[in-house]
N, C-alpha and C positions, 0 to 999 in steps of 0.2 A: 286343118289349120286351127290353131288354138285361138278361141275367142276371148275378149275381155270379160272378166267376172260379172261386170255390170250388164253385158248384153245377153250372155246366155252360156250354155254348157260347152264343153270342149268337143270338137268335132271328132269323129270315130277315127279318122286317118292318123292322130296324134298317138294312139294307143298301138305301138308297134312291138313291144315286149311282151312275150307270152310268159306269165308268171304263175306260180303256185303258192297259194297262202296256207300255211299249216299251223296247227296249235297243239301243244302236248296235252294229252288226256291221260289222267291216271287210269291204269288198266288193272291194278292188283297191288299186292303187297309182297315185298321180297322176304326172305328168310329172317332178316334182322329187323323187320318192321318198317322199312323204307318204302316209299311209294315207287312203283314202277310205272314209267310214263312212256306213251307211245305217241309219235306224231301222227295227227290226223288232218287230212286234207279238207280244208274249208271250202275253198274254191280255186279253180284254174281259169284265168281269163287273160285278156290283153290289157296291158296298162302302160303308162308312159313313165320311164325311170329317168330321173334328172339329177345329177350331182348338184349339191348346193354350193353356191360361191357367193362372194361378196355380201351385199345387204341381206339377201335371202338366208345366207348361212347365219349371219348374226341374229336375225329374227328368229329362226328355227332353233338355235341354240339356247334361246330364252325358255323354250319349251322342253326341249330334249338336249341335255348338255353336250352330248357327243354325236349329234345328228350329222349324217354326211350326205343323205339323199332325200329326195321327195318323190313319192310314187303316187300318181294320180290315176284313178280307175273308176269304173262305174261302181255305184253303191251296191254293197252286199252286207246284209245283216250278219252279225256274228264275227266280224273283223274287229278285234280288240288289240290294245297295246301289248298283249302277251304273245301275240302271232309272230311267225316268221314268214318272210317272202324268200322264195327260191327262184332264181333266174340264171340259167346256163351255168350251174355249178356255183354260183354266187349265193350268199346267204345275208339277208338283211333282218335285223331284229326291229320290229315296229316299236316306237316310242310313243307316238301319239296318233290319233285318228281324228280327222275333221271332216264333217258332212257339210260339203259346200252348198250354200244357199238354203241349208236346212230342209231340203225337200227330197231327200233320199234318193237323189239322181246320180250324184258324182261324189267321190271322196278323195281325200288326200292323206296319205300316210307319211309321216315324218319318221325316217328310219336311219339306222346305224349299220354300215356294212361290216360284217364279221370277218376278220383277217385270218 
């Protein structure tokens, strides 16, 4: 059951989507001097993926212009806006990361689904 943010953190049962968060890391240089990047897994965990609608969508798009989803999960250091979230063949580009309650317990990612 999801609790009100003034009461406390989200209950564990809300996290029902098993996601993998990756980030591209430069692993070398190509023949023409371009960077060669490889996706590296930062964390795999359970999260809640929720499509944005109505007022939440309007608010999210003030931060990330093309936001489509909000992903709530336990806090993990190293998750930054350059990361991607993988879920059952779907890919989401992270546009913003918010640490709820500023206590490194839970975080919300504002993301855009890649078509």
